C-alpha positions in Angstrom: -3.6 -13.2 11.6 -2.8 -10.6 14.2 -1.1 -7.4 13.4 2.7 -7.2 13.4 3.9 -4.9 16.1 6.5 -2.6 14.8 8.7 0.0 16.4 10.7 2.5 14.2 13.5 4.0 16.2 15.0 7.3 14.9 17.4 9.8 16.5 16.5 13.1 14.9 16.5 16.9 15.5 15.9 18.1 12.0 13.8 17.5 8.9 15.8 15.9 6.1 15.9 12.8 3.8 15.6 10.3 6.6 12.6 12.1 8.1 11.0 12.4 4.7 11.4 8.6 4.3 9.8 7.9 7.7 6.9 10.3 6.8 6.2 8.3 3.6 6.4 5.0 5.5 4.1 6.2 8.3 1.5 7.6 5.9 1.4 4.6 3.6 2.1 1.5 5.7 -0.8 -1.0 5.8 -2.3 -0.2 9.2 -4.5 -3.3 9.0 -1.4 -5.5 9.1 1.0 -3.4 11.1 0.7 -1.7 14.5 3.3 1.0 14.1 5.0 3.0 16.9 7.5 5.8 16.2 10.2 6.1 18.9 11.8 9.5 18.5 15.0 10.2 20.4 15.7 13.9 20.3 19.5 14.6 20.6 19.1 17.9 22.5 22.8 18.4 22.7 23.0 18.7 18.9 19.9 21.0 18.4 20.2 23.5 21.3 22.7 25.8 19.6 21.1 26.2 16.2 17.8 24.5 15.6 15.7 24.9 18.8 13.5 27.3 16.8 12.2 24.5 14.6 11.6 22.0 17.3 7.9 22.6 17.4 7.8 22.2 13.6 9.8 19.0 14.0 7.3 17.7 16.6 4.4 18.5 14.4 6.1 16.6 11.5 6.3 13.5 13.7 2.6 13.2 14.0 0.4 10.8 12.1 -3.2 9.6 12.5 -3.4 6.2 14.2 0.3 6.1 14.9 1.8 6.7 18.4 4.9 8.8 18.6 6.9 8.5 21.8 9.6 11.2 22.3 12.7 10.8 24.5 15.3 13.5 25.1 19.0 12.8 25.0 20.7 15.5 27.0 24.3 14.6 25.9 26.1 12.2 23.6 27.3 10.1 26.5 23.8 9.4 27.9 23.9 5.6 27.3 21.3 5.2 30.0 18.7 6.1 27.4 19.2 2.6 26.0 17.3 1.3 29.1 14.3 3.5 28.3 14.3 2.4 24.7 14.4 -1.3 25.8 11.6 -0.7 28.2 9.4 0.8 25.5 10.2 -1.9 23.0 9.3 -4.6 25.5 6.1 -2.8 26.5 5.0 -2.7 22.8 5.6 -6.5 22.5 7.6 -5.6 19.4 7.9 -8.2 16.6 10.1 -6.0 14.4 12.4 -3.2 15.4 13.3 -1.0 12.5 16.1 1.5 13.4 17.4 4.3 11.2 21.2 4.4 11.1 21.5 8.0 12.1 23.7 9.4 14.9 23.7 7.4 18.1 20.8 5.3 16.8 23.3 3.5 14.6 24.7 1.8 17.7 21.8 2.0 20.2 19.3 0.5 17.8 20.7 -3.0 17.5 21.9 -3.1 21.1 18.4 -2.1 22.4 16.8 -4.6 20.1 19.0 -7.5 21.4 18.5 -6.5 25.0 14.7 -6.4 24.5 14.9 -9.8 22.7 13.1 -8.5 19.6 12.7 -11.3 17.1 13.6 -9.3 14.1 15.8 -6.2 13.7 16.0 -4.2 10.5 18.4 -1.4 9.7 17.4 1.5 7.4 20.6 3.1 6.1 20.5 6.2 3.9 23.7 7.8 5.0 27.3 7.2 3.8 29.4 5.3 6.3 32.0 8.0 6.9 29.1 10.5 7.7 27.6 8.3 10.4 30.3 8.4 13.0 34.1 8.8 13.7 36.1 6.3 11.8 37.3 4.7 15.0 33.8 3.3 15.6 33.7 1.4 12.3 34.8 -1.9 14.0 31.9 -1.5 16.5 29.5 -1.0 13.7 30.8 -4.1 11.9 30.1 -6.1 15.0 26.6 -4.7 15.6 25.6 -5.3 12.0 25.8 -9.0 12.7 22.8 -8.4 15.1 20.6 -7.2 12.3 18.5 -9.5 10.1 18.2 -7.1 7.1 19.6 -3.8 5.9 17.6 -1.6 3.5 19.5 1.0 1.4 18.2 3.3 -1.3 20.9 2.9 -3.9 23.3 0.4 -5.4 26.0 2.9 -4.6 25.4 2.6 -0.9 25.0 -1.2 -1.0 28.5 -1.5 -2.6 29.9 1.0 -0.1 28.6 -1.1 2.8 30.0 -4.3 1.4 33.4 -2.6 0.9 33.6 -0.6 4.2 31.7 -2.8 6.6 32.2 -6.2 5.0 28.5 -6.9 5.0 27.2 -10.1 3.2 25.6 -8.8 0.0 22.6 -11.0 0.5 21.8 -9.1 3.7 21.4 -5.8 1.9 18.3 -5.0 -0.1 18.1 -2.0 -2.4 14.8 -0.2 -2.3 14.9 3.3 -3.9 13.3 6.1 -1.8 9.9 7.2 -3.0 7.6 10.2 -2.9 3.9 10.9 -3.1 3.9 11.5 -6.9 0.4 13.1 -6.9 1.5 15.9 -4.6 4.1 17.0 -7.2 2.1 16.2 -10.3 0.9 19.7 -11.1 2.2 23.2 -12.1 1.6 26.0 -9.6 0.6 29.5 -10.6 4.1 30.8 -11.5 3.0 34.4 -11.5 1.4 34.2 -8.1 4.4 32.4 -6.5 6.8 34.9 -8.1 4.7 37.8 -6.9 4.6 36.3 -3.4 8.4 36.1 -3.4 8.9 39.6 -4.9 10.4 38.3 -8.1 9.9 39.7 -11.6 7.2 38.0 -13.7 9.5 37.0 -16.5 12.5 36.0 -14.4 14.3 32.7 -14.5 14.4 30.7 -11.3 17.1 28.3 -10.3 16.1 26.4 -7.1 18.0 24.3 -4.6 16.3 22.4 -1.8 19.0 21.4 0.7 19.7 22.2 4.4 22.6 24.7 4.8 25.3 22.2 5.7 28.9 21.9 4.4 28.2 18.6 2.7 25.6 20.2 0.4 28.3 22.5 -1.0 26.1 25.6 -1.6 29.3 27.6 -2.2 29.9 25.8 -5.5 26.5 27.1 -6.7 27.1 30.6 -5.3 30.4 30.8 -7.4 28.4 29.7 -10.4 25.8 32.5 -10.1 28.0 35.4 -11.4 28.7 33.3 -14.5 25.0 32.6 -15.0 24.1 36.2 -14.6 26.4 37.3 -17.4 24.4 35.1 -19.8 21.0 35.3 -18.1 20.8 38.5 -16.0 17.2 38.0 -15.0 18.0 34.8 -13.1 17.2 34.4 -9.3 18.4 31.7 -7.0 15.9 30.3 -4.4 17.4 28.5 -1.4 15.0 26.3 0.5 16.4 24.9 3.7 18.0 26.1 7.0 21.2 25.4 8.8 24.4 26.7 10.4 26.0 28.1 7.2 23.3 30.6 6.6 25.2 33.7 7.8 28.4 32.5 6.1 26.5 32.1 2.8 24.9 35.5 3.2 28.4 37.0 3.6 29.6 35.1 0.5 26.7 36.4 -1.5 27.5 40.0 -0.6 31.2 39.4 -1.4 30.3 38.0 -4.8 27.8 40.8 -5.5 24.9 38.4 -6.0 22.8 39.1 -2.9 20.1 40.9 -4.9 19.6 37.7 -7.0 19.2 35.3 -4.0 16.3 34.5 -1.7 17.0 32.6 1.5 13.6 31.0 2.2 14.6 28.9 5.1 12.6 25.8 6.1 9.3 25.7 4.2 6.4 23.3 4.6 5.1 24.2 1.1 8.1 22.9 -0.9 5.8 21.1 -3.3 4.1 24.4 -4.2 7.5 26.2 -4.7 9.3 23.6 -6.8 7.1 24.1 -9.9 8.2 27.7 -10.2 11.8 26.5 -10.8 13.1 26.6 -14.4 16.0 24.4 -13.2 16.4 22.4 -10.0 20.0 22.0 -8.7 22.0 20.0 -6.2 25.8 20.4 -5.8 26.4 18.1 -2.9 29.8 16.6 -2.1 28.0 13.2 -1.8 24.4 11.9 -1.9 23.5 8.3 -1.2 20.3 8.9 -3.1 19.0 12.5 -3.5 15.2 12.4 -2.9 14.8 16.1 -3.6 15.8 15.3 -7.2 12.9 13.0 -7.5 10.6 15.6 -6.2 11.9 18.1 -8.7 11.6 15.6 -11.5 8.0 14.7 -10.5 7.2 18.4 -10.9 8.3 18.3 -14.5 11.4 20.4 -13.8 14.8 19.5 -15.4 17.7 19.0 -13.0 21.4 19.6 -12.8 23.4 17.6 -10.3 26.9 16.3 -9.6 28.1 12.8 -10.6 28.5 11.5 -7.1 27.0 8.7 -5.0 23.6 7.4 -6.0 22.7 10.5 -8.1 23.4 8.8 -11.4 20.9 6.2 -10.5 18.3 9.0 -10.6 19.5 11.5 -13.1 20.3 10.1 -16.5 22.6 12.5 -18.3 21.0 14.1 -21.4 17.7 12.4 -20.7 16.0 14.0 -17.6 18.8 16.3 -16.6 22.5 17.1 -16.8 25.3 15.7 -14.7 28.4 17.7 -13.9 31.7 17.1 -12.0 31.2 17.9 -8.3 32.8 21.1 -7.2 33.1 22.6 -10.7 31.3 25.9 -10.6 32.1 26.6 -14.3 30.6 23.3 -15.4 27.6 23.8 -13.1 27.0 27.3 -14.5 27.3 26.1 -18.1 24.7 23.3 -17.6 22.3 25.7 -15.9 22.7 28.3 -18.7 22.1 25.6 -21.3 18.7 24.6 -19.8 17.7 28.3 -19.2 18.4 29.2 -22.8 17.2 26.0 -24.5 13.5 25.8 -23.6 12.8 22.9 -25.8 15.5 20.8 -24.2 14.4 21.8 -20.7 10.8 20.8 -21.5 11.9 17.5 -22.9 14.1 16.7 -19.8 11.2 17.8 -17.5 8.8 15.5 -19.2 11.1 12.5 -19.1 12.0 13.1 -15.5 8.3 13.3 -14.6 7.7 9.9 -16.3 10.7 8.3 -14.6 9.6 9.6 -11.2 6.2 8.1 -11.6 7.5 4.8 -12.9 10.4 4.1 -10.4 10.1 6.4 -7.4 6.6 6.4 -6.0 6.2 6.0 -2.2 3.6 3.3 -2.7 6.2 1.2 -4.6 8.8 1.9 -1.9 6.5 1.1 1.1 5.2 -2.1 -0.6 8.8 -3.3 -1.0 9.7 -2.4 2.6 6.6 -4.2 3.9 7.6 -7.3 2.0 11.0 -7.2 3.9 9.1 -6.9 7.2 6.9 -9.9 6.3 9.9 -12.0 5.2 11.9 -11.5 8.4 8.9 -12.4 10.6 8.2 -15.5 8.5 11.8 -16.6 8.7 11.8 -16.5 12.5 
């Protein structure tokens, strides 16, 4: 049987959850059965003001052995002519399956390009909440375009239910496949003392870590307001912020205003996240919404207990009082209380870390994720 020709279309100018998912797919897909091409549309109009400095890192990230990456630049949000270029590439690759990531303009251009190119099978990967994809006025267009897709893959039951409610999608069209990670890369403890020394932190300090780009939806301010409370009980605590984004200067100003700047480290974008996470005593998210929260799985796989808000798909990952603690979103006092509890109760923290590690290996490996996605690819091709 010949290989299935597959094109994955993604509109991206940053490195986040979608890009991580694509990375896992590209590294683990069965190359004997799939001929994979990544079609990266770079929305230059979004990136030029704040993220041009990481573009080279972004390009290096979209590079895999044996997989071709084709990059197109989108100069402005109204450049619909780029659909023609996408269609041309899809036809040239004799594509059997077009898999598009519902992100930015790709949400609309993906199915349109697929139909114009007469691709036999079109699959939508959807990791983002509906109201975060586009202005609400475009929802009717999305409902129409969804009829052009054969299958939709989402990482959580929460998002499946949201799509059924908001976009009136037939439940049978949506498959829930939890996102996965390379468990082995997080399955060790780094030399805490060396990492702390590298970062200029005291040897016996407590470390609270958050891995999230500095965007409003990640709600870093909730955590910042929790820090003064934490320091009253655990004065040797330091907060590590891994990620970059437009709120950096605003957050730095807030840290000065709250008098906590000496207990914060803005580490920016890091390629060595898996070496940094094990130094955390507690891993945190405080997002307004998360459809899944892959970084929580990475923290769990490192044996670190987590604290996160009860929103979106997070409760499908974090089981309260088993592998971490869930708190109401936006409640800095509750967040501080949960973090303090894990910093002071080492036995509880170790127990949560152990159970989180076991859960990550059992439910959230990238091999399990990719195998399930491959089965979807096979099924849509068989059914044509």
